[in-house]
Backbone as XML, in Angstrom:
<?xml version="1.0"?>
<chain id="A" units="angstrom">
  <residue number="1" name="MET">
    <atom name="N" x="147.983" y="213.209" z="92.877"/>
    <atom name="CA" x="149.060" y="214.066" z="93.308"/>
    <atom name="C" x="148.644" y="214.855" z="94.564"/>
  </residue>
  <residue number="2" name="LEU">
    <atom name="N" x="147.411" y="215.312" z="94.606"/>
    <atom name="CA" x="146.916" y="216.061" z="95.748"/>
    <atom name="C" x="146.896" y="215.180" z="96.997"/>
  </residue>
  <residue number="3" name="VAL">
    <atom name="N" x="146.457" y="213.931" z="96.843"/>
    <atom name="CA" x="146.412" y="213.004" z="97.972"/>
    <atom name="C" x="147.822" y="212.732" z="98.484"/>
  </residue>
  <residue number="4" name="ALA">
    <atom name="N" x="148.768" y="212.557" z="97.587"/>
    <atom name="CA" x="150.151" y="212.311" z="97.987"/>
    <atom name="C" x="150.714" y="213.506" z="98.751"/>
  </residue>
  <residue number="5" name="ALA">
    <atom name="N" x="150.400" y="214.728" z="98.304"/>
    <atom name="CA" x="150.867" y="215.927" z="98.988"/>
    <atom name="C" x="150.234" y="216.022" z="100.369"/>
  </residue>
  <residue number="6" name="GLN">
    <atom name="N" x="148.961" y="215.706" z="100.492"/>
    <atom name="CA" x="148.288" y="215.742" z="101.796"/>
    <atom name="C" x="148.869" y="214.710" z="102.748"/>
  </residue>
  <residue number="7" name="VAL">
    <atom name="N" x="149.136" y="213.507" z="102.248"/>
    <atom name="CA" x="149.728" y="212.457" z="103.088"/>
    <atom name="C" x="151.120" y="212.890" z="103.549"/>
  </residue>
  <residue number="8" name="GLY">
    <atom name="N" x="151.901" y="213.465" z="102.648"/>
    <atom name="CA" x="153.236" y="213.936" z="103.011"/>
    <atom name="C" x="153.172" y="215.046" z="104.053"/>
  </residue>
  <residue number="9" name="LEU">
    <atom name="N" x="152.271" y="215.995" z="103.867"/>
    <atom name="CA" x="152.123" y="217.089" z="104.823"/>
    <atom name="C" x="151.672" y="216.575" z="106.181"/>
  </residue>
  <residue number="10" name="CYS">
    <atom name="N" x="150.709" y="215.678" z="106.193"/>
    <atom name="CA" x="150.222" y="215.102" z="107.456"/>
    <atom name="C" x="151.323" y="214.323" z="108.166"/>
  </residue>
  <residue number="11" name="THR">
    <atom name="N" x="152.156" y="213.641" z="107.405"/>
    <atom name="CA" x="153.270" y="212.902" z="107.994"/>
    <atom name="C" x="154.231" y="213.861" z="108.685"/>
  </residue>
  <residue number="12" name="TRP">
    <atom name="N" x="154.565" y="214.971" z="108.033"/>
    <atom name="CA" x="155.442" y="215.963" z="108.641"/>
    <atom name="C" x="154.820" y="216.564" z="109.903"/>
  </residue>
  <residue number="13" name="ILE">
    <atom name="N" x="153.519" y="216.843" z="109.852"/>
    <atom name="CA" x="152.835" y="217.410" z="111.017"/>
    <atom name="C" x="152.840" y="216.416" z="112.177"/>
  </residue>
  <residue number="14" name="LEU">
    <atom name="N" x="152.567" y="215.150" z="111.893"/>
    <atom name="CA" x="152.578" y="214.127" z="112.946"/>
    <atom name="C" x="153.972" y="213.947" z="113.530"/>
  </residue>
  <residue number="15" name="MET">
    <atom name="N" x="154.992" y="213.986" z="112.703"/>
    <atom name="CA" x="156.366" y="213.864" z="113.208"/>
    <atom name="C" x="156.705" y="215.057" z="114.097"/>
  </residue>
  <residue number="16" name="GLY">
    <atom name="N" x="156.297" y="216.239" z="113.692"/>
    <atom name="CA" x="156.534" y="217.430" z="114.504"/>
    <atom name="C" x="155.815" y="217.354" z="115.837"/>
  </residue>
  <residue number="17" name="ALA">
    <atom name="N" x="154.565" y="216.878" z="115.823"/>
    <atom name="CA" x="153.800" y="216.741" z="117.063"/>
    <atom name="C" x="154.446" y="215.714" z="117.984"/>
  </residue>
  <residue number="18" name="ALA">
    <atom name="N" x="154.912" y="214.614" z="117.423"/>
    <atom name="CA" x="155.560" y="213.579" z="118.230"/>
    <atom name="C" x="156.846" y="214.117" z="118.867"/>
  </residue>
  <residue number="19" name="LEU">
    <atom name="N" x="157.620" y="214.886" z="118.105"/>
    <atom name="CA" x="158.839" y="215.480" z="118.662"/>
    <atom name="C" x="158.516" y="216.495" z="119.752"/>
  </residue>
  <residue number="20" name="LEU">
    <atom name="N" x="157.451" y="217.265" z="119.577"/>
    <atom name="CA" x="157.042" y="218.228" z="120.594"/>
    <atom name="C" x="156.646" y="217.521" z="121.888"/>
  </residue>
  <residue number="21" name="VAL">
    <atom name="N" x="155.853" y="216.458" z="121.772"/>
    <atom name="CA" x="155.434" y="215.705" z="122.964"/>
    <atom name="C" x="156.644" y="215.099" z="123.659"/>
  </residue>
  <residue number="22" name="GLU">
    <atom name="N" x="157.565" y="214.552" z="122.892"/>
    <atom name="CA" x="158.768" y="213.967" z="123.479"/>
    <atom name="C" x="159.606" y="215.028" z="124.183"/>
  </residue>
  <residue number="23" name="THR">
    <atom name="N" x="159.732" y="216.203" z="123.573"/>
    <atom name="CA" x="160.497" y="217.287" z="124.179"/>
    <atom name="C" x="159.851" y="217.762" z="125.471"/>
  </residue>
  <residue number="24" name="LEU">
    <atom name="N" x="158.533" y="217.937" z="125.464"/>
    <atom name="CA" x="157.831" y="218.377" z="126.670"/>
    <atom name="C" x="157.944" y="217.341" z="127.783"/>
  </residue>
  <residue number="25" name="ASP">
    <atom name="N" x="157.874" y="216.055" z="127.439"/>
    <atom name="CA" x="158.035" y="215.003" z="128.435"/>
    <atom name="C" x="159.452" y="215.020" z="129.006"/>
  </residue>
  <residue number="26" name="HIS">
    <atom name="N" x="160.429" y="215.235" z="128.146"/>
    <atom name="CA" x="161.821" y="215.306" z="128.602"/>
    <atom name="C" x="162.017" y="216.511" z="129.527"/>
  </residue>
  <residue number="27" name="MET">
    <atom name="N" x="161.430" y="217.655" z="129.184"/>
    <atom name="CA" x="161.559" y="218.854" z="130.010"/>
    <atom name="C" x="160.898" y="218.652" z="131.373"/>
  </residue>
  <residue number="28" name="ARG">
    <atom name="N" x="159.774" y="217.946" z="131.394"/>
    <atom name="CA" x="159.067" y="217.709" z="132.651"/>
    <atom name="C" x="159.885" y="216.828" z="133.592"/>
  </residue>
  <residue number="29" name="SER">
    <atom name="N" x="160.656" y="215.905" z="133.034"/>
    <atom name="CA" x="161.423" y="214.979" z="133.870"/>
    <atom name="C" x="162.851" y="215.468" z="134.146"/>
  </residue>
  <residue number="30" name="MET">
    <atom name="N" x="163.208" y="216.631" z="133.630"/>
    <atom name="CA" x="164.551" y="217.180" z="133.859"/>
    <atom name="C" x="164.714" y="217.640" z="135.304"/>
  </residue>
  <residue number="31" name="ASN">
    <atom name="N" x="165.947" y="217.667" z="135.744"/>
    <atom name="CA" x="166.259" y="218.210" z="137.060"/>
    <atom name="C" x="166.202" y="219.728" z="136.969"/>
  </residue>
  <residue number="32" name="ALA">
    <atom name="N" x="165.268" y="220.335" z="137.698"/>
    <atom name="CA" x="165.088" y="221.783" z="137.656"/>
    <atom name="C" x="166.122" y="222.525" z="138.495"/>
  </residue>
  <residue number="33" name="GLY">
    <atom name="N" x="166.869" y="221.813" z="139.299"/>
    <atom name="CA" x="167.860" y="222.446" z="140.145"/>
    <atom name="C" x="167.318" y="222.808" z="141.519"/>
  </residue>
  <residue number="34" name="PHE">
    <atom name="N" x="166.060" y="222.479" z="141.772"/>
    <atom name="CA" x="165.453" y="222.715" z="143.075"/>
    <atom name="C" x="164.356" y="221.684" z="143.275"/>
  </residue>
  <residue number="35" name="ASP">
    <atom name="N" x="163.915" y="221.526" z="144.504"/>
    <atom name="CA" x="162.870" y="220.565" z="144.837"/>
    <atom name="C" x="161.510" y="221.169" z="144.503"/>
  </residue>
  <residue number="36" name="ARG">
    <atom name="N" x="160.911" y="220.732" z="143.425"/>
    <atom name="CA" x="159.634" y="221.291" z="142.960"/>
    <atom name="C" x="158.491" y="221.052" z="143.943"/>
  </residue>
  <residue number="37" name="ASP">
    <atom name="N" x="158.608" y="220.035" z="144.769"/>
    <atom name="CA" x="157.531" y="219.713" z="145.706"/>
    <atom name="C" x="157.472" y="220.677" z="146.880"/>
  </residue>
  <residue number="38" name="HIS">
    <atom name="N" x="158.484" y="221.511" z="147.055"/>
    <atom name="CA" x="158.519" y="222.419" z="148.193"/>
    <atom name="C" x="158.601" y="223.874" z="147.748"/>
  </residue>
  <residue number="39" name="VAL">
    <atom name="N" x="157.919" y="224.190" z="146.654"/>
    <atom name="CA" x="157.867" y="225.554" z="146.148"/>
    <atom name="C" x="156.428" y="226.028" z="146.215"/>
  </residue>
  <residue number="40" name="VAL">
    <atom name="N" x="156.228" y="227.229" z="146.738"/>
    <atom name="CA" x="154.892" y="227.814" z="146.835"/>
    <atom name="C" x="154.902" y="229.136" z="146.084"/>
  </residue>
  <residue number="41" name="THR">
    <atom name="N" x="153.913" y="229.348" z="145.234"/>
    <atom name="CA" x="153.756" y="230.627" z="144.554"/>
    <atom name="C" x="152.355" y="231.144" z="144.811"/>
  </residue>
  <residue number="42" name="PHE">
    <atom name="N" x="152.223" y="232.455" z="144.823"/>
    <atom name="CA" x="150.904" y="233.051" z="144.938"/>
    <atom name="C" x="150.914" y="234.418" z="144.273"/>
  </residue>
  <residue number="43" name="THR">
    <atom name="N" x="149.734" y="234.892" z="143.951"/>
    <atom name="CA" x="149.571" y="236.179" z="143.288"/>
    <atom name="C" x="148.691" y="237.067" z="144.147"/>
  </residue>
  <residue number="44" name="VAL">
    <atom name="N" x="149.056" y="238.318" z="144.244"/>
    <atom name="CA" x="148.271" y="239.296" z="144.983"/>
    <atom name="C" x="147.793" y="240.346" z="143.980"/>
  </residue>
  <residue number="45" name="ASP">
    <atom name="N" x="146.484" y="240.520" z="143.867"/>
    <atom name="CA" x="145.916" y="241.529" z="142.970"/>
    <atom name="C" x="145.516" y="242.735" z="143.809"/>
  </residue>
  <residue number="46" name="THR">
    <atom name="N" x="146.407" y="243.704" z="143.892"/>
    <atom name="CA" x="146.174" y="244.871" z="144.736"/>
    <atom name="C" x="145.122" y="245.810" z="144.155"/>
  </residue>
  <residue number="47" name="SER">
    <atom name="N" x="144.823" y="245.670" z="142.882"/>
    <atom name="CA" x="143.814" y="246.543" z="142.275"/>
    <atom name="C" x="142.417" y="246.265" z="142.820"/>
  </residue>
  <residue number="48" name="LEU">
    <atom name="N" x="142.212" y="245.073" z="143.376"/>
    <atom name="CA" x="140.911" y="244.760" z="143.958"/>
    <atom name="C" x="140.619" y="245.642" z="145.169"/>
  </residue>
  <residue number="49" name="ARG">
    <atom name="N" x="141.664" y="246.116" z="145.832"/>
    <atom name="CA" x="141.501" y="246.986" z="146.999"/>
    <atom name="C" x="141.807" y="248.446" z="146.671"/>
  </residue>
  <residue number="50" name="GLY">
    <atom name="N" x="142.124" y="248.734" z="145.423"/>
    <atom name="CA" x="142.396" y="250.108" z="145.013"/>
    <atom name="C" x="143.707" y="250.661" z="145.520"/>
  </residue>
  <residue number="51" name="TYR">
    <atom name="N" x="144.726" y="249.811" z="145.680"/>
    <atom name="CA" x="146.022" y="250.265" z="146.181"/>
    <atom name="C" x="146.686" y="251.196" z="145.175"/>
  </residue>
  <residue number="52" name="LYS">
    <atom name="N" x="147.403" y="252.167" z="145.694"/>
    <atom name="CA" x="148.222" y="253.061" z="144.878"/>
    <atom name="C" x="149.594" y="252.412" z="144.721"/>
  </residue>
  <residue number="53" name="PRO">
    <atom name="N" x="150.394" y="252.847" z="143.725"/>
    <atom name="CA" x="151.710" y="252.217" z="143.501"/>
    <atom name="C" x="152.599" y="252.179" z="144.745"/>
  </residue>
  <residue number="54" name="GLU">
    <atom name="N" x="152.622" y="253.245" z="145.533"/>
    <atom name="CA" x="153.477" y="253.233" z="146.726"/>
    <atom name="C" x="152.954" y="252.237" z="147.767"/>
  </residue>
  <residue number="55" name="GLN">
    <atom name="N" x="151.637" y="252.059" z="147.833"/>
    <atom name="CA" x="151.073" y="251.058" z="148.744"/>
    <atom name="C" x="151.421" y="249.652" z="148.270"/>
  </residue>
  <residue number="56" name="CYS">
    <atom name="N" x="151.424" y="249.450" z="146.958"/>
    <atom name="CA" x="151.799" y="248.138" z="146.402"/>
    <atom name="C" x="153.245" y="247.798" z="146.750"/>
  </residue>
  <residue number="57" name="ARG">
    <atom name="N" x="154.133" y="248.770" z="146.611"/>
    <atom name="CA" x="155.541" y="248.533" z="146.943"/>
    <atom name="C" x="155.705" y="248.219" z="148.432"/>
  </residue>
  <residue number="58" name="ALA">
    <atom name="N" x="154.985" y="248.952" z="149.272"/>
    <atom name="CA" x="155.078" y="248.711" z="150.724"/>
    <atom name="C" x="154.544" y="247.322" z="151.070"/>
  </residue>
  <residue number="59" name="LEU">
    <atom name="N" x="153.434" y="246.932" z="150.449"/>
    <atom name="CA" x="152.872" y="245.599" z="150.691"/>
    <atom name="C" x="153.842" y="244.520" z="150.236"/>
  </residue>
  <residue number="60" name="SER">
    <atom name="N" x="154.422" y="244.690" z="149.053"/>
    <atom name="CA" x="155.382" y="243.710" z="148.535"/>
    <atom name="C" x="156.571" y="243.565" z="149.471"/>
  </residue>
  <residue number="61" name="LYS">
    <atom name="N" x="157.093" y="244.691" z="149.958"/>
    <atom name="CA" x="158.235" y="244.656" z="150.866"/>
    <atom name="C" x="157.867" y="243.945" z="152.171"/>
  </residue>
  <residue number="62" name="ALA">
    <atom name="N" x="156.689" y="244.261" z="152.709"/>
    <atom name="CA" x="156.256" y="243.632" z="153.967"/>
    <atom name="C" x="156.045" y="242.133" z="153.788"/>
  </residue>
  <residue number="63" name="LEU">
    <atom name="N" x="155.424" y="241.725" z="152.672"/>
    <atom name="CA" x="155.208" y="240.295" z="152.421"/>
    <atom name="C" x="156.531" y="239.554" z="152.291"/>
  </residue>
  <residue number="64" name="LEU">
    <atom name="N" x="157.475" y="240.156" z="151.584"/>
    <atom name="CA" x="158.777" y="239.518" z="151.399"/>
    <atom name="C" x="159.510" y="239.378" z="152.735"/>
  </residue>
  <residue number="65" name="GLU">
    <atom name="N" x="159.500" y="240.418" z="153.551"/>
    <atom name="CA" x="160.171" y="240.355" z="154.851"/>
    <atom name="C" x="159.530" y="239.307" z="155.760"/>
  </residue>
  <residue number="66" name="LYS">
    <atom name="N" x="158.199" y="239.285" z="155.806"/>
    <atom name="CA" x="157.510" y="238.318" z="156.668"/>
    <atom name="C" x="157.696" y="236.891" z="156.175"/>
  </residue>
  <residue number="67" name="THR">
    <atom name="N" x="157.726" y="236.710" z="154.868"/>
    <atom name="CA" x="157.929" y="235.366" z="154.314"/>
    <atom name="C" x="159.340" y="234.878" z="154.609"/>
  </residue>
  <residue number="68" name="ASN">
    <atom name="N" x="160.321" y="235.731" z="154.417"/>
    <atom name="CA" x="161.711" y="235.353" z="154.715"/>
    <atom name="C" x="161.920" y="235.054" z="156.189"/>
  </residue>
  <residue number="69" name="ALA">
    <atom name="N" x="161.101" y="235.640" z="157.060"/>
    <atom name="CA" x="161.239" y="235.429" z="158.504"/>
    <atom name="C" x="160.649" y="234.101" z="158.971"/>
  </residue>
  <residue number="70" name="LEU">
    <atom name="N" x="159.863" y="233.441" z="158.136"/>
    <atom name="CA" x="159.283" y="232.153" z="158.523"/>
    <atom name="C" x="160.391" y="231.114" z="158.689"/>
  </residue>
  <residue number="71" name="PRO">
    <atom name="N" x="160.298" y="230.262" z="159.716"/>
    <atom name="CA" x="161.399" y="229.330" z="159.997"/>
    <atom name="C" x="161.653" y="228.290" z="158.906"/>
  </residue>
  <residue number="72" name="ALA">
    <atom name="N" x="160.641" y="227.858" z="158.191"/>
    <atom name="CA" x="160.825" y="226.794" z="157.199"/>
    <atom name="C" x="161.173" y="227.331" z="155.808"/>
  </residue>
  <residue number="73" name="VAL">
    <atom name="N" x="161.294" y="228.636" z="155.653"/>
    <atom name="CA" x="161.556" y="229.242" z="154.348"/>
    <atom name="C" x="163.056" y="229.375" z="154.133"/>
  </residue>
  <residue number="74" name="ALA">
    <atom name="N" x="163.545" y="228.759" z="153.045"/>
    <atom name="CA" x="164.967" y="228.862" z="152.704"/>
    <atom name="C" x="165.242" y="230.129" z="151.909"/>
  </residue>
  <residue number="75" name="ALA">
    <atom name="N" x="164.318" y="230.521" z="151.044"/>
    <atom name="CA" x="164.483" y="231.724" z="150.230"/>
    <atom name="C" x="163.117" y="232.173" z="149.738"/>
  </residue>
  <residue number="76" name="ALA">
    <atom name="N" x="162.988" y="233.471" z="149.530"/>
    <atom name="CA" x="161.748" y="234.037" z="149.018"/>
    <atom name="C" x="162.101" y="235.143" z="148.036"/>
  </residue>
  <residue number="77" name="GLY">
    <atom name="N" x="161.213" y="235.395" z="147.108"/>
    <atom name="CA" x="161.465" y="236.438" z="146.126"/>
    <atom name="C" x="160.170" y="236.974" z="145.559"/>
  </residue>
  <residue number="78" name="LEU">
    <atom name="N" x="160.275" y="238.068" z="144.831"/>
    <atom name="CA" x="159.135" y="238.701" z="144.191"/>
    <atom name="C" x="159.338" y="238.694" z="142.684"/>
  </residue>
  <residue number="79" name="ALA">
    <atom name="N" x="158.246" y="238.678" z="141.959"/>
    <atom name="CA" x="158.293" y="238.761" z="140.504"/>
    <atom name="C" x="157.169" y="239.666" z="140.027"/>
  </residue>
  <residue number="80" name="SER">
    <atom name="N" x="157.434" y="240.432" z="138.987"/>
    <atom name="CA" x="156.401" y="241.308" z="138.460"/>
    <atom name="C" x="155.460" y="240.558" z="137.527"/>
  </residue>
  <residue number="81" name="ARG">
    <atom name="N" x="155.871" y="239.422" z="137.046"/>
    <atom name="CA" x="155.050" y="238.581" z="136.179"/>
    <atom name="C" x="154.876" y="237.218" z="136.826"/>
  </residue>
  <residue number="82" name="ALA">
    <atom name="N" x="153.685" y="236.673" z="136.714"/>
    <atom name="CA" x="153.411" y="235.353" z="137.291"/>
    <atom name="C" x="154.170" y="234.273" z="136.525"/>
  </residue>
  <residue number="83" name="LEU">
    <atom name="N" x="154.578" y="233.262" z="137.233"/>
    <atom name="CA" x="155.260" y="232.132" z="136.623"/>
    <atom name="C" x="154.271" y="231.218" z="135.930"/>
  </residue>
  <residue number="84" name="MET">
    <atom name="N" x="154.764" y="230.426" z="135.006"/>
    <atom name="CA" x="153.917" y="229.378" z="134.424"/>
    <atom name="C" x="153.760" y="228.322" z="135.499"/>
  </residue>
  <residue number="85" name="ARG">
    <atom name="N" x="152.559" y="228.101" z="135.936"/>
    <atom name="CA" x="152.342" y="227.266" z="137.107"/>
    <atom name="C" x="152.212" y="225.785" z="136.803"/>
  </residue>
  <residue number="86" name="GLY">
    <atom name="N" x="151.839" y="225.413" z="135.611"/>
    <atom name="CA" x="151.669" y="223.991" z="135.315"/>
    <atom name="C" x="150.505" y="223.408" z="136.078"/>
  </residue>
  <residue number="87" name="THR">
    <atom name="N" x="150.668" y="222.202" z="136.596"/>
    <atom name="CA" x="149.590" y="221.555" z="137.330"/>
    <atom name="C" x="149.793" y="221.748" z="138.818"/>
  </residue>
  <residue number="88" name="GLY">
    <atom name="N" x="148.764" y="221.533" z="139.570"/>
    <atom name="CA" x="148.867" y="221.667" z="141.010"/>
    <atom name="C" x="147.619" y="222.311" z="141.577"/>
  </residue>
  <residue number="89" name="VAL">
    <atom name="N" x="147.683" y="222.632" z="142.834"/>
    <atom name="CA" x="146.550" y="223.243" z="143.517"/>
    <atom name="C" x="146.513" y="224.723" z="143.167"/>
  </residue>
  <residue number="90" name="LYS">
    <atom name="N" x="145.393" y="225.156" z="142.630"/>
    <atom name="CA" x="145.206" y="226.567" z="142.293"/>
    <atom name="C" x="143.924" y="227.012" z="142.961"/>
  </residue>
  <residue number="91" name="THR">
    <atom name="N" x="144.047" y="227.770" z="144.018"/>
    <atom name="CA" x="142.900" y="228.187" z="144.809"/>
    <atom name="C" x="142.950" y="229.685" z="145.020"/>
  </residue>
  <residue number="92" name="THR">
    <atom name="N" x="141.810" y="230.314" z="144.961"/>
    <atom name="CA" x="141.713" y="231.738" z="145.246"/>
    <atom name="C" x="141.104" y="231.915" z="146.623"/>
  </residue>
  <residue number="93" name="TYR">
    <atom name="N" x="141.773" y="232.692" z="147.470"/>
    <atom name="CA" x="141.278" y="232.959" z="148.810"/>
    <atom name="C" x="140.861" y="234.421" z="148.889"/>
  </residue>
  <residue number="94" name="GLY">
    <atom name="N" x="139.802" y="234.669" z="149.608"/>
    <atom name="CA" x="139.348" y="236.039" z="149.787"/>
    <atom name="C" x="138.511" y="236.139" z="151.045"/>
  </residue>
  <residue number="95" name="ALA">
    <atom name="N" x="138.149" y="237.359" z="151.386"/>
    <atom name="CA" x="137.326" y="237.585" z="152.568"/>
    <atom name="C" x="135.943" y="236.989" z="152.350"/>
  </residue>
  <residue number="96" name="ALA">
    <atom name="N" x="135.372" y="236.427" z="153.402"/>
    <atom name="CA" x="134.037" y="235.818" z="153.307"/>
    <atom name="C" x="133.006" y="236.878" z="152.947"/>
  </residue>
  <residue number="97" name="GLY">
    <atom name="N" x="132.136" y="236.511" z="152.029"/>
    <atom name="CA" x="131.057" y="237.404" z="151.638"/>
    <atom name="C" x="131.438" y="238.448" z="150.605"/>
  </residue>
  <residue number="98" name="ARG">
    <atom name="N" x="132.667" y="238.398" z="150.121"/>
    <atom name="CA" x="133.116" y="239.359" z="149.101"/>
    <atom name="C" x="133.552" y="238.607" z="147.848"/>
  </residue>
  <residue number="99" name="ALA">
    <atom name="N" x="133.351" y="239.248" z="146.717"/>
    <atom name="CA" x="133.789" y="238.661" z="145.453"/>
    <atom name="C" x="135.313" y="238.621" z="145.419"/>
  </residue>
  <residue number="100" name="SER">
    <atom name="N" x="135.879" y="237.534" z="144.931"/>
    <atom name="CA" x="137.337" y="237.399" z="144.906"/>
    <atom name="C" x="137.959" y="237.879" z="143.598"/>
  </residue>
  <residue number="101" name="ALA">
    <atom name="N" x="137.144" y="238.224" z="142.627"/>
    <atom name="CA" x="137.678" y="238.700" z="141.359"/>
    <atom name="C" x="136.733" y="239.748" z="140.790"/>
  </residue>
  <residue number="102" name="ARG">
    <atom name="N" x="137.315" y="240.631" z="139.991"/>
    <atom name="CA" x="136.501" y="241.642" z="139.340"/>
    <atom name="C" x="135.674" y="240.993" z="138.243"/>
  </residue>
  <residue number="103" name="PRO">
    <atom name="N" x="134.467" y="241.471" z="138.000"/>
    <atom name="CA" x="133.681" y="240.929" z="136.907"/>
    <atom name="C" x="134.327" y="241.262" z="135.567"/>
  </residue>
  <residue number="104" name="ILE">
    <atom name="N" x="134.194" y="240.355" z="134.623"/>
    <atom name="CA" x="134.749" y="240.563" z="133.282"/>
    <atom name="C" x="133.876" y="241.573" z="132.562"/>
  </residue>
  <residue number="105" name="SER">
    <atom name="N" x="134.501" y="242.624" z="132.023"/>
    <atom name="CA" x="133.719" y="243.657" z="131.332"/>
    <atom name="C" x="133.783" y="243.496" z="129.852"/>
  </residue>
</chain>
C-alpha cells in the first residue's frame, strides 16, 4: 500500500512538473507585444557612491532625459524594482581600479 501511494504521488508530481515546463515554454514563445531583441535594461546602485535621496531623483531624471534624447530610442522609462531579466548579457561596468560591488557582510 505504501509503494502504491508513493507511485501515485510521484505520478502527480511528474505530471505537475511536465505542465509547468509546458507552460513556461508557451510563455517564452508568446508574443510579448514588443521586440525583445531591442530592449536594454540596466541597474544603477547609487548607494555605492553614497547618494542622498534627492541626488538619486536628480540622477534618475537626468538619465531618463538623456536616454529619451538618443536618436534610436523609441521610449524609455524608470522602475523602482528590477525586472526579471531571464537570459542574456549581464555585465557590471565600473571605474577602473575600483570595486564594482559592496562586499557581502
